[in-house]
C-alpha positions as CSV (number, residue, x, y, z in Angstrom):
1,M,-17.1,4.4,2.7
2,L,-15.1,3.5,-0.9
3,V,-13.5,6.0,-2.3
4,S,-10.2,7.3,-4.6
5,A,-6.9,7.5,-2.8
6,A,-6.5,10.8,-4.2
7,E,-8.5,13.6,-1.7
8,M,-7.0,11.4,1.4
9,L,-3.5,12.0,0.1
10,K,-3.7,15.7,-0.9
11,K,-5.1,16.5,2.8
12,A,-2.0,13.8,4.1
13,K,0.6,16.1,2.1
14,A,-1.2,19.2,3.2
15,G,-1.1,17.9,7.2
16,H,2.3,16.3,7.1
17,Y,1.3,12.9,7.6
18,A,0.8,9.6,5.7
19,V,-2.3,7.2,5.3
20,G,-1.0,3.7,5.3
21,Q,-1.7,1.2,2.6
22,F,-2.2,-2.7,3.9
23,N,-1.8,-4.9,1.5
24,I,-4.3,-7.6,2.1
25,N,-4.5,-11.8,1.7
26,N,-8.1,-12.8,2.8
27,L,-10.7,-11.9,4.7
28,E,-9.4,-12.1,7.9
29,W,-6.8,-9.7,6.4
30,T,-9.5,-7.7,5.2
31,K,-11.5,-7.2,8.0
32,A,-8.4,-6.4,10.7
33,V,-7.4,-3.8,8.6
34,L,-10.8,-1.8,8.0
35,T,-12.1,-2.6,11.6
36,T,-8.7,-0.9,12.8
37,A,-8.9,2.3,10.5
38,Q,-12.4,2.8,11.5
39,E,-11.5,2.3,15.6
40,L,-9.1,5.1,15.2
41,N,-11.1,7.2,12.6
42,S,-8.2,6.9,9.8
43,P,-8.1,6.4,6.5
44,V,-6.6,4.1,4.8
45,I,-5.6,2.2,1.5
46,L,-6.0,-1.7,0.9
47,G,-3.7,-3.2,-1.8
48,V,-4.1,-5.5,-3.5
49,S,-1.1,-7.4,-5.4
50,A,-1.9,-9.5,-8.8
51,G,-0.5,-12.7,-6.6
52,A,-2.6,-11.9,-4.0
53,G,-6.2,-10.7,-5.8
54,K,-5.4,-14.3,-8.0
55,Y,-5.5,-16.0,-4.6
56,M,-8.6,-14.5,-3.8
57,C,-10.1,-15.9,-7.1
58,G,-10.2,-12.9,-9.0
59,F,-10.1,-8.6,-8.7
60,K,-13.4,-8.5,-8.8
61,V,-14.0,-11.3,-5.5
62,V,-12.0,-8.9,-4.0
63,A,-13.8,-5.5,-5.0
64,D,-16.8,-7.1,-4.1
65,M,-15.8,-8.1,-0.2
66,V,-14.3,-5.1,0.6
67,K,-17.4,-3.6,-0.9
68,A,-19.9,-5.8,1.2
69,M,-17.5,-5.9,4.2
70,I,-17.6,-1.9,4.5
71,E,-21.5,-1.7,4.4
72,S,-21.7,-4.8,6.6
73,L,-19.4,-3.2,9.1
74,N,-20.9,-0.2,9.0
75,I,-17.1,1.5,8.0
76,T,-17.6,5.4,7.5
77,V,-13.7,6.3,7.8
78,P,-12.4,6.9,3.8
79,V,-11.2,3.3,2.2
80,A,-9.7,3.4,-1.4
81,I,-9.0,-0.1,-2.7
82,H,-5.7,0.0,-5.1
83,L,-4.1,-2.1,-7.5
84,D,-0.4,-2.6,-6.0
85,H,2.1,-2.7,-9.0
86,G,0.1,-3.6,-11.5
87,T,0.8,-4.5,-15.4
88,Y,-0.7,-2.3,-18.0
89,E,-3.3,-5.1,-18.6
90,D,-3.7,-6.1,-14.4
91,C,-4.8,-2.1,-14.8
92,Y,-7.7,-2.9,-16.8
93,K,-8.9,-5.6,-15.2
94,C,-9.0,-3.8,-11.8
95,I,-11.0,-1.0,-12.9
96,K,-13.5,-3.2,-14.8
97,A,-13.7,-5.0,-11.4
98,G,-14.5,-2.0,-9.4
99,F,-11.4,-0.7,-7.7
100,S,-11.7,3.2,-6.6
101,S,-8.0,3.4,-7.2
102,I,-4.9,1.5,-9.2
103,M,-1.0,1.7,-9.8
104,F,0.5,1.5,-13.0
105,D,4.4,0.0,-12.5
106,G,6.1,1.3,-15.9
107,S,9.6,1.4,-13.8
108,H,10.7,-1.4,-15.9
109,Y,9.6,0.0,-19.7
110,P,12.4,3.3,-21.5
111,I,11.1,6.1,-20.1
112,E,9.4,7.1,-23.1
113,E,7.0,4.0,-22.8
114,N,6.3,4.8,-19.2
115,I,5.6,8.0,-20.0
116,A,2.8,7.0,-22.6
117,K,1.1,4.1,-21.0
118,T,1.1,5.8,-17.5
119,Q,-0.6,9.2,-20.0
120,E,-3.4,6.4,-21.2
121,L,-4.1,5.2,-17.8
122,V,-4.2,8.8,-16.2
123,N,-7.2,9.6,-18.9
124,V,-8.8,6.5,-18.3
125,A,-8.6,6.2,-14.6
126,H,-9.3,9.9,-14.3
127,A,-12.7,9.8,-16.2
128,L,-14.3,7.3,-14.3
129,G,-13.2,8.9,-11.0
130,L,-10.2,6.8,-9.9
131,S,-7.0,7.4,-8.5
132,I,-3.5,6.5,-9.7
133,E,0.1,5.9,-8.8
134,A,2.8,5.5,-11.2
135,E,6.5,4.1,-10.5
136,V,10.0,5.6,-11.5
137,G,13.6,3.9,-10.3
138,S,12.5,0.5,-8.7
139,I,11.8,-0.6,-5.8
140,G,14.2,-3.5,-4.4
141,G,13.8,-7.0,-3.3
142,E,11.2,-9.4,-4.6
143,E,7.9,-8.6,-5.1
144,D,5.9,-11.2,-6.9
145,G,8.9,-12.5,-8.7
146,V,10.5,-9.2,-9.6
147,V,13.6,-8.9,-8.2
148,G,15.2,-5.4,-7.8
149,M,18.3,-4.0,-5.6
150,G,16.8,-0.4,-4.7
151,E,17.5,1.8,-7.1
152,C,17.1,5.5,-7.0
153,A,14.3,7.5,-9.1
154,D,15.8,10.0,-11.6
155,P,14.6,13.3,-10.2
156,E,13.8,14.5,-13.8
157,E,12.1,11.5,-14.8
158,C,10.0,11.6,-11.7
159,K,9.2,14.9,-13.1
160,K,8.1,14.1,-16.3
161,I,6.0,11.2,-14.8
162,A,4.3,13.9,-12.6
163,D,3.5,15.9,-14.9
164,L,1.2,13.6,-16.1
165,G,-1.2,14.0,-13.8
166,V,-0.6,11.0,-11.7
167,D,-2.6,11.6,-8.3
168,M,1.1,10.0,-6.5
169,L,4.2,8.7,-7.1
170,A,6.3,5.8,-5.8
171,A,10.1,6.9,-6.4
172,G,12.5,4.4,-5.9
173,I,14.7,6.2,-3.0
174,G,16.7,3.2,-1.7
175,N,14.1,1.2,-0.3
176,I,13.4,-2.4,-0.7
177,H,10.3,-5.0,-0.5
178,G,10.3,-7.5,2.1
179,K,13.1,-7.9,4.8
180,Y,15.8,-5.5,4.7
181,P,19.3,-7.1,4.1
182,E,22.1,-6.0,7.2
183,N,23.9,-4.3,5.1
184,W,21.4,-1.9,3.7
185,K,22.5,1.8,3.2
186,G,19.4,3.2,4.5
187,L,17.1,5.9,2.5
188,S,18.5,8.4,0.2
189,F,17.0,11.6,1.5
190,E,18.6,13.4,-1.2
191,T,16.9,12.0,-4.0
192,L,13.6,12.6,-1.8
193,D,14.7,16.1,-1.5
194,A,15.2,16.1,-5.2
195,V,12.0,14.9,-6.2
196,Q,10.3,16.5,-3.9
197,Q,11.5,20.2,-5.0
198,L,10.7,19.3,-8.4
199,T,7.3,17.6,-8.1
200,G,6.0,20.5,-5.4
201,E,2.2,19.1,-4.1
202,M,2.5,15.4,-5.7
203,P,1.9,13.2,-2.7
204,L,5.1,11.0,-2.7
205,V,4.7,7.1,-1.8
206,L,7.4,4.9,-0.1
207,H,7.3,1.3,-0.9
208,G,9.0,-1.2,1.5
209,G,8.0,0.1,4.6
210,T,8.4,-2.9,6.9
211,G,11.9,-2.8,8.5
212,I,12.4,1.3,8.2
213,P,13.4,2.8,11.1
214,A,10.9,5.0,13.2
215,D,12.9,8.0,12.7
216,M,13.6,7.4,8.6
217,I,9.8,7.1,8.0
218,Q,9.1,10.2,9.9
219,K,11.9,12.0,8.3
220,A,10.4,10.8,4.6
221,I,6.9,12.0,5.9
222,S,8.6,15.5,6.5
223,L,10.2,15.4,3.3
224,G,6.5,14.9,1.2
225,V,6.1,11.3,1.3
226,S,1.9,11.0,1.9
227,K,1.7,7.2,1.4
228,I,3.5,4.4,2.9
229,N,2.7,0.8,1.9
230,V,3.0,-2.0,4.4
231,N,2.8,-5.9,3.8
232,T,5.7,-8.0,5.3
233,E,5.3,-6.8,8.6
234,C,1.6,-7.6,9.1
235,Q,2.6,-11.3,7.4
236,L,5.5,-11.5,9.9
237,S,2.9,-10.8,12.8
238,F,0.4,-13.0,11.5
239,T,2.4,-16.0,11.6
240,A,3.9,-15.4,14.4
241,A,1.2,-15.0,16.5
242,T,-0.2,-18.4,14.6
243,R,2.7,-20.2,15.6
244,A,2.6,-19.5,19.6
245,Y,-1.3,-20.7,19.3
246,I,-0.5,-24.2,17.7
247,E,3.0,-24.5,19.7
248,A,1.0,-23.8,22.7
249,G,-1.1,-26.9,21.8
250,K,-4.5,-24.4,21.7
251,D,-6.0,-26.2,19.1
252,L,-5.5,-29.2,20.4
253,T,-8.0,-28.7,23.6
254,G,-11.9,-28.1,23.0
255,K,-12.7,-26.8,19.8
256,G,-9.3,-25.1,19.3
257,F,-8.9,-26.5,15.7
258,D,-12.3,-24.6,14.8
259,P,-10.8,-22.4,11.8
260,R,-12.4,-19.2,13.4
261,K,-10.2,-19.6,16.4
262,V,-6.8,-20.7,14.5
263,L,-6.9,-17.4,13.1
264,L,-8.2,-15.5,15.6
265,P,-4.7,-14.4,17.1
266,G,-3.3,-14.2,13.7
267,Y,-6.1,-11.2,13.1
268,E,-5.7,-9.6,16.2
269,A,-2.0,-9.7,15.6
270,I,-2.5,-7.8,12.2
271,K,-4.9,-5.6,14.2
272,A,-2.1,-4.6,16.7
273,T,0.6,-4.0,13.5
274,V,-1.8,-1.8,11.7
275,K,-2.4,0.5,14.9
276,E,1.2,0.7,15.3
277,K,1.7,2.0,12.0
278,M,-1.4,4.0,11.6
279,E,0.1,5.7,15.1
280,L,3.6,6.2,13.4
281,F,2.0,7.7,9.9
282,G,0.3,10.1,11.8
283,S,-3.1,9.4,10.4
284,V,-4.8,8.5,13.6
285,G,-8.1,10.9,13.9
286,K,-7.4,12.0,10.1
287,A,-10.4,10.7,8.6
């Protein structure tokens, strides 16, 4: 069922596990994530970036597809559809389109402007029953053309944003979107601990979940991370499975060229990746 992410993340924080946000790119992606969540009885967040929203013909198409799929597949676990790294304008587009959760990424604004815009969007989102995520300190790597080096957030700034009443906070702790470089220094647990000390009950969000070693993920969860975003890893597993199908020449035998057959191994690969992550995050059986 479609819900805001607020309640599932409060439960995750209290229960010392994390809910996965899996970014979706098309129908197969959405179906793979939803069916896996249902099979594992896990809450789940479907992330939609501005680029993916545009690719899928707009945020309304995405929201309508997700709602119809929840109904058709009889999905009973809690599902949130969440704007990932939203601009101020995109937040309003997603509110109008029927999303249940938004992220306002004001990390590139001066802190005063980030605070003012976040406060406005908190008021609007909460009046409509939506959850809202804010960000402090840019997350490294490239996300829709924005390149950051993985700065660490200022814990005092995190407290200022948390105090505005957001439902979850993404704090940069040296994490990066995409593949991690060879010389990556790892997560700054000192920063995470300092942020957690100042923000208390606030569920914290770890962006760039792909490629962070399992022990680091588990330590981050123990320090208050309740939402972990996964995107690149699903893309890599989908592409590897599709490549194997084509390289084995399966598209050249019988009706192997049927797109439903071509896309099936990739769909199964996404499901396997999502399952692996839900087990690692501890959200299995928590719906």
